N, C-alpha and C positions, 0 to 999 in steps of 0.2 A: 018263813023267807028264805030266797037263795041268794045269799052275799058266801063269798070265797077272799079270804086272803091270805096269800100265799107269798113265800120266802123262797126267792129261786133265782136260778143264773139263766141268763137268754142263751141256748143251746143251739137254736138252725132260729131263722127270718126268712122268708120267702119275700119274692121280688114284689116291689110296690103294686096294688092292683086295685081298683076300682069295683065297687056294687055297682049293682043293676042302676041305685038311682044318684051314683055318680061319686059317693062317699068314696073318700082313698082305706084300703083295710090292708093289715098285713098278716100274715100267719104265721104263725110262731113254733116254735118248741121251747117250752121250758122244764127246767130238771131242779128239784130239788133231792136237798139231802138233808138230815136231822136227827137228832136222837130223844123218843120218846118215852114217857113212861106208860106203860099197858100191862096193870092186873099189879101192879109193885115192881115188875121190872123193867129196866133198859131195857128196848130195842129201836136198832137203828131202821132209820126207812129212808130209800131213795126211790124216786121215781121222775117218771117223764111225762110231760102232760099236754097233749097239743091247747094252743090257743089261738084266738081272732081278735084283734084288735081294729075298730073302724073310727074311721072321725079322727079329727083334731089331734087325737093320745096317739094316731102311729109315725107326727112328727119327730115326737120324742124317743120311738122306740129305734123308730129309722137311725138315730145318731148312738143308741145302746151299743155300746162295742160284745161282743159273742164273748159267753164267756162272765160278761159281769152279772154280781149280784144285783137284787133289784127287791122292794117290795111290791106284787101285785095284787090290786083288787078289781074283783068283778064279780062275774054269775057264771051258773053253770049251765050248760041246754045239753040237747042232746044232741048229738054231731047229725048233718045234713044228710046223712048216709042212713043216719036212723039207728048206727053202730058204732057204740062209746059214747065215752062225754066230750064237748071242747067248754076249754074254760074261755069266756067272751071276758078278754081284760077293759075296763074305764079306767083303772086309774093304776098310776106307776109311781114310785118313789125309789127315787135313786140312791146309792151309798157312794158316799169318797170310799175311791177303790187305792187299793197296792196291789200293784202289780205283780206281786209274787203269792195275791188271795185268787186271781181268777183260775174258772174250771177251765180248763186242758180241754178242746176241741178236736176230737179226731176227724182227719179229714179223708 
């Protein structure tokens, strides 16, 4: 099974576009930060991942403020250029936002 669930902040969002099939699409960059346990030791994890949303979900993601935390669900596939991974977002569950908890985006 290819299923990814990721708690992350919306770091970047590209301009809305359309696929050749006429579906709305959004290119995203998500940032995850957490602490996990590995070999009995705590480990700080921080990463950014490129993501793509296609279809009706793009409307919800277009309204999500940059820096907002949410739970993203979807699947991983090889990027179009064959280098690296692309997270295809198929669902998003937003969280109530405390303005002090938004991740700062450097411009």
